[in-house]
N, C-alpha and C positions, 0 to 999 in steps of 0.2 A: 734438279738439284744434283750437284756432283758428290761423289761418295764421301769427300773430304767434309764439304758443308753438312751431310746426313750425319756423319760422325760426331761433327761438333754440335748438331743439335741433340744428338742422344747423349752426349756428355753433358751439355748444359742443364737439360732437364735433369739427369741424376744428380747434378751438383746442386741444383735449388732443392731438391729432395732431400738430401743430405744435410743442407743447410739448416733444416729444421730440428735435427738431430745432432747438434754440435758435441754434444757428451760423449757420443759413439766416438767420433773423431778425436776428441781429447783422450779418451781411452785408450784408442789404438796408438797414439804417440806415447802414452804414460806406459804401455807394455813394453814398447822398446826400450824406454828409459830404464824400467826394472830388469829385462833380460840381458841385457848386454853388461851391467856391472855383475850380475848373477854369473854369467860365464866366465868372465873375467876372473873373478876370486875363487873359481871352481878351477880354471886354468893354472892359477898360482899353486896346485895340489900336485899338479902333473908336471914334473919337469921333463925335458927332451930326452934324457938319457934314461928314464925311466919306462919309456914306450917307445919301443923300436917301430911301432906301427904308424908313427907319427913321422918318421924320420923322411918320408919321401916327400912330406909338405913342410919340411923345414922345421918341424918338432915343437913348434908352437901350439898347443892346445887350445888356447883362446882364438888365435887366427883362424884355427881350423873350424871349430865350432860356430863361431859367429858368421862365417861365410855360409855354413851350413842351413844355419837357423834363416838366415836372411834370405838366401836363395830358395829355400824350401817354402817359404811364406808367399814368395811371388809365384813360383809355379802352381801351388796349391790352389792360390787365388786365380791364376789362369785356368784352371781345371774346373773350378766350382762356380765361376761367375754364371757363365752363359744358362746353366742348369737352375741355379737361384734366382736369375732373373726371371726366367720363362715362369718358373712355378709362382713367383710373385704377381707377375702379369696376369696370370691364371686367377688368382685368388681375388683381385681386384677388379676383375672382368674386361680388361683393356689388350689382352693378346690376340683377339680375333681382327681388332682395328690396326694393331701394329702389322700383322701378317699380311691386312690387306692395302697398307699402305705401299706406294710406288718405291720400295727398297728391297734389292737383293737379298736373297737369303744369307749369304757370306756377310755382307753389310749389317744385316739384322742380327745376326749372332755377335760380330765384333760389337757393334753399338751397344747392345744389352751387356757387353762384358767390360766395357773400356774403363768406366768409373772405378770398379773393384780392382781392375789390375793397375791401373795408376796410381789408386791410392796403396796397393800393395808394393809398387816400385817405389812410391814415396817412403814408405817402411823399411825396405831394403837398402834405400840410400842413407836412410837415416842410421840405420846398425853400422853401414861401414863407415860413415863419417863420425861417429862416436867411437869405433875401432880405432881410425886412426887417429883422429883429432884428440881424443881424451885419453887411450889405453896404448897408442902409441905403435900400432901395427905399422910394420915398415912394408909399405907397396913400391919401393923404388925399384925394384927389378920387374915389376908386374907386366906382362905381356895382355894389354887390356884388349887388342884386336882378337887375340885368340879366346878369351875369355867371352866377350861379346858375341862371338860366332857361337860359341858352344852353348851360351845362354839361350839365343835367337832360337837355335834349332831345339833346346829343352822347352821353351814356352809353346811351339807349335805343338811338340808332343803332347803336352800336356792340357794343350786348347782342344786338341782333337780327341783326346780322352773325355774332355768336358763336353763335346759335342753328343758323344755316345751317350752320357749323362742327360743332356738335353733332350735326345731323341726318345729317351726313357719317359723323360717327364710329360713330353707331349703326349704320348701314345698312354700313358697309365695315370695322368694327372695325381701324380704322388711324387714327394721327393725321393730321388733317388738312392740306393744304396751304394752305388759303385764307386762314386768319387772319394767317399769316405774309407770304404774298403782299398783302394787303391793308393790313395794318401796314406793310410796306416801301415799298408805292407812298403810302399815307399821308403817311408820314414824309420821302418824297422831294418830293411835291407839295404838301404840306399847310402847310407853313411851320413847322415843328418849331424848326429854327434859323436859318431866315432868311426874308424875306417871300417870297411867292410870285411879288412884282413883278420879283424879280432873274431869274426863268427865263426861257427863250426864249418868243416867244410863242406857240408850239402846245402848250407845255407851261402856260402860263397858262390857255390856254383848258381845258386838263383839267383843271388844278387847281380849275375853278370847279365840276367836278362829283365832287369828293371831299369828303364831310361834314366831314372834320378841318379843310379851309379855312375855311370858314363858322365852324366853333366856334371856332378859336384867334382868327380876326379879331374875333369878337364878343368875346370873354373879353378880349382884351388891349384892344380898345377902351374897353370897360367899366371894366376896372380900371387902368388906366394913362392912359386920357383922361378916365374919367368919363362917357362915352358914356352918354344916355337911351335909352331904349325906342325914341322915334322915329328914332335914330340907327342903331340896332341892328336896325330893323324887317327891313331886306332880308335879312341873316343869318338872323334868326330865323325868318322864314317859308320860307327854303330848308332850315333844319335842321327844321323842323315837318312841311314836306313830304316828307323823307327818312324821317321817323319814321313819318307816316301810312303811306307804301307799304312801308317794310320791316319794321314790328312784325307786321302782320296776317299778311304772306306768310310771315316768319319761324315765327310761331307756328303756321300751318297746315303748314310743311314739317316741323317738329318734331315736331307730333302724328303725322303721317304716317308719318314715320321710326319712332316709339315702336311703331304699330301695326303697321309692317312687321316689326320686330324680333321683336314679340310673335308675329305668325304663323309667322314664319321659325323662331322657338324658338333665336334667336341672342342672347337677352338675356344669357344663361349662358355664352355663347361669348367667346373673345377671342384 
C-alpha cells in the first residue's frame, strides 16, 4: 500500500470516529464564531495611532490578532496531535497493532496526526474567511507564497516538538507536560495577541528564541503588508534553522522511543 493510501486510511478511520461525536465538531465551529467578533470589537478600542507597536503590521489590531489566534491554533494542533493520538491508542490497547502494521514510523506519526491537523486548518480557514468576508480585512497586497512558506516551516517545527512529546508518551505511558508548557510560553512570548515589542527587554530577547515569534512576524508581514521574500529573509532563515535542527533530532528520538517500548514490551501497556 502506498504512503498516500495509508494516510487516507488513517484519515478515514479518524473521520468515522469523529462522526460519532458531532457535538465536538460543532463546538469547534462555534468557538471560531465567538472568538472572531470578540477580537473585532476589542480591536475597535485600539486605534492605529494609539499603538506604534502595530505600525509594522498596518496598524489594524483586529487583523493582527485574528491572524495570531488562527495560526497559533493550527501550530498548537500540529504539535499536540501525535502525542495525544498515541496516548489514546495506548488507553484503548491498539498501539501495539498499529506499530506492528507495515507502515513506516514517519507515516505512522503523520497518519495519527492528520485528522487533528486538518481540523485545525479548517478552523484557521474559517477565522480568515470571517475576517475578510464579514469584518473586512484587506488582503489585496498579501504575499501568499511568502506566508505559505513561513507557515510550512512553522508547522514542521511544531510537528517536531510534537514528536518529542510523543516519544515521552511512548516511554512513560503518561500524557506529556512539554507540549502544554511550550504552547504556553509560545503564546506568551511569540506575539499571538500582542507584538513582542511590548514586552520588557529581557523577554523580548527570549522571544527571539521562540519559533512562533518568527513565524507570526513573517506571516503577518507577508499577509498584511505584502512583504516579499527579501524582506522576510531573516525570519525564514531562522525558521529554516529551527526546522533543520529539530526535525532530525525529533525523528531519532521518536524512533528510539518506539524501539525502547518494543524491547520493554510496553506497547500494549497503559
